[in-house]
C-alpha positions in Angstrom: 11.9 32.6 -8.3 8.5 33.9 -9.3 5.9 31.4 -8.0 5.0 28.9 -5.3 2.9 25.8 -6.0 1.1 24.3 -2.9 0.0 20.7 -2.4 -3.2 20.6 -0.3 -3.4 17.5 2.0 -0.7 17.7 4.6 0.6 21.1 3.5 -2.4 23.4 3.8 -4.6 21.2 5.9 -3.7 18.4 8.4 -6.0 16.1 6.4 -3.3 13.4 6.1 -4.4 12.4 9.6 -7.9 11.9 8.2 -6.7 9.7 5.4 -4.4 7.7 7.7 -7.3 6.9 10.1 -9.6 6.0 7.2 -7.0 3.6 5.7 -6.5 1.9 9.1 -10.3 1.4 9.6 -10.9 0.2 6.0 -7.9 -2.2 6.0 -9.2 -3.8 9.2 -12.7 -4.1 7.8 -11.5 -5.7 4.6 -8.9 -7.9 6.3 -5.9 -6.3 4.5 -2.4 -6.3 6.0 -1.5 -2.7 4.9 0.8 -0.8 7.3 1.9 2.8 7.5 4.7 2.1 4.9 1.9 1.4 2.4 0.2 4.6 3.3 3.4 6.5 2.7 3.9 4.7 -0.7 0.5 5.9 -2.0 0.4 9.3 -0.4 0.1 11.9 -3.1 -0.8 9.5 -5.9 -4.0 9.9 -7.8 -7.0 7.5 -7.4 -6.7 5.7 -10.7 -3.1 4.7 -10.1 -3.9 3.6 -6.5 -6.7 1.3 -7.6 -4.6 -0.1 -10.5 -1.8 -1.1 -8.1 -4.3 -2.6 -5.6 -5.8 -4.8 -8.4 -2.3 -6.1 -9.2 -1.5 -6.8 -5.5 -4.9 -8.1 -4.4 -6.6 -9.7 -7.5 -9.4 -11.2 -5.4 -10.3 -8.0 -3.5 -13.3 -5.9 -4.4 -11.1 -2.8 -5.0 -13.9 -0.4 -5.7 -15.7 -1.3 -2.5 -12.5 -0.9 -0.5 -11.5 2.4 -1.9 -15.0 3.8 -1.9 -15.3 3.0 1.8 -12.1 4.9 2.5 -13.4 7.9 0.5 -16.7 7.8 2.5 -14.8 7.9 5.8 -12.6 10.7 4.5 -15.6 12.7 3.1 -17.5 12.3 6.3 -14.6 13.8 8.3 -14.0 16.6 5.9 -17.7 17.5 5.6 -17.8 17.6 9.4 -14.7 19.9 9.5 -12.6 17.4 11.5 -9.3 18.9 10.5 -7.3 22.2 10.9 -5.6 24.7 8.7 -1.8 24.3 8.9 -0.1 27.0 11.0 1.4 29.9 9.0 -0.4 29.0 5.8 -2.5 32.2 5.6 0.5 34.3 6.7 2.7 32.8 4.0 0.1 33.4 1.3 -0.3 37.0 2.4 3.5 37.5 2.3 3.7 36.0 -1.2 0.9 38.1 -2.6 2.4 41.2 -1.1 5.7 40.5 -2.7 4.2 39.7 -6.1 4.7 35.9 -6.2 2.2 33.9 -8.2 0.6 31.0 -6.3 -1.0 27.8 -7.4 -2.8 24.8 -5.9 -1.9 21.4 -7.2 -3.7 18.5 -5.5 -4.5 14.9 -6.3 -7.9 15.5 -4.7 -10.9 16.1 -6.8 -12.1 19.7 -7.5 -15.3 19.1 -5.5 -13.4 17.7 -2.5 -10.9 20.5 -2.5 -13.5 23.2 -2.7 -15.4 21.7 0.3 -12.1 21.4 2.2 -11.4 25.1 1.8 -15.0 26.2 2.3 -15.3 24.4 5.6 -12.4 26.5 7.0 -13.7 29.7 5.5 -10.9 30.1 3.0 -11.7 31.2 -0.5 -10.0 28.7 -2.9 -9.8 31.5 -5.4 -6.9 33.0 -3.4 -4.8 31.0 -5.8 -3.9 32.3 -9.3 -4.7 28.9 -10.6 -5.6 25.4 -9.3 -5.0 22.0 -10.7 -7.0 19.0 -9.4 -6.9 15.2 -9.7 -9.7 15.6 -12.2 -7.2 17.4 -14.5 -4.6 14.7 -14.3 -6.1 11.4 -15.2 -3.5 8.6 -15.0 -0.6 11.1 -15.0 -0.5 11.4 -11.2 2.5 12.0 -8.9 5.3 11.1 -9.1 4.7 12.1 -12.7 5.3 15.9 -12.8 2.3 16.6 -15.1 0.2 18.2 -12.3 3.0 20.7 -11.5 3.9 21.2 -15.2 0.3 22.2 -15.8 0.2 24.6 -12.9 3.4 26.3 -14.1 2.0 26.5 -17.6 -1.2 28.2 -16.4 0.9 30.6 -14.3 2.9 31.4 -17.5 6.3 30.7 -15.8 9.0 28.1 -16.3 9.4 25.2 -13.9 12.8 26.5 -12.8 11.2 29.7 -11.6 8.9 27.9 -9.2 9.0 26.4 -5.7 6.8 23.4 -5.0 5.7 22.8 -1.4 5.0 19.1 -0.6 4.8 16.7 2.3 4.6 13.4 0.4 7.5 11.4 -1.2 5.5 11.0 -4.4 4.8 14.7 -4.6 8.4 15.6 -4.0 9.6 13.1 -6.6 7.2 14.8 -9.1 8.7 18.2 -8.3 12.3 16.8 -8.8 11.2 15.1 -12.0 9.8 18.3 -13.3 12.9 20.4 -12.5 11.1 22.5 -9.9 12.7 23.6 -6.6 11.0 21.3 -4.1 10.4 22.1 -0.5 9.5 19.4 1.9 7.4 20.6 4.9 7.2 17.5 7.1 3.8 16.3 8.1 3.3 12.5 8.8 5.9 11.2 6.5 9.6 11.5 7.4 12.2 12.2 4.7 13.8 9.1 3.3 17.2 8.7 1.6 15.8 9.9 -1.8 14.5 13.1 -0.2 17.7 13.8 1.7 19.7 13.4 -1.5 17.4 15.3 -3.9 15.5 17.9 -1.8 17.6 20.8 -0.6 15.0 22.3 1.7 13.4 20.2 4.4 11.4 22.2 7.0 9.1 21.6 9.9 6.6 24.4 9.1 5.4 26.9 6.5 7.0 29.6 8.6 10.4 28.2 7.6 9.3 28.5 3.9 8.5 32.2 4.5 11.9 32.8 6.1 13.6 31.0 3.1 11.8 33.2 0.6 12.5 36.4 2.6 
């Protein structure tokens, strides 16, 4: 193994709590019966796909107003720094760099949002050897492996030489679909039957990932 690809929300930062709260507030405001099972189903997907699915499910809903409202709530929380860095993230990065692993960021968030998320916690986003954002993906979002394929290509390694650290079902499916070695670090979403059958490593913290690699 030569590299590690990190998801951002729920892996590096506890921002999945921010998204969950925003979804609950917006769904109540727009009178939508969307529970936590729905949140789990869209977690990790890119925005184009989420809006497409909502249009099919709620043809009379002003989808853009609904999703834009969610993003406003999320942006306000992120700009105000209402989230924390996940324990052991910086320690894991330091270990990987010391031992000559390449590292990449692969997030469905936009480049602008990702940069702000890192900056507000005084972490240089350039600690990664490369970064792939939702802007680079278009409609080929998770569970399509395109985002991870692109990260591996930019790192100049094969998919089989790379771990992918994810917390979402869609992200882990993308890693499996791309023949990466997926690692689930549990955040808000528990592993389901698919994850238990297809993901060998299911951990509770990034420190477990460090111990695995050591």
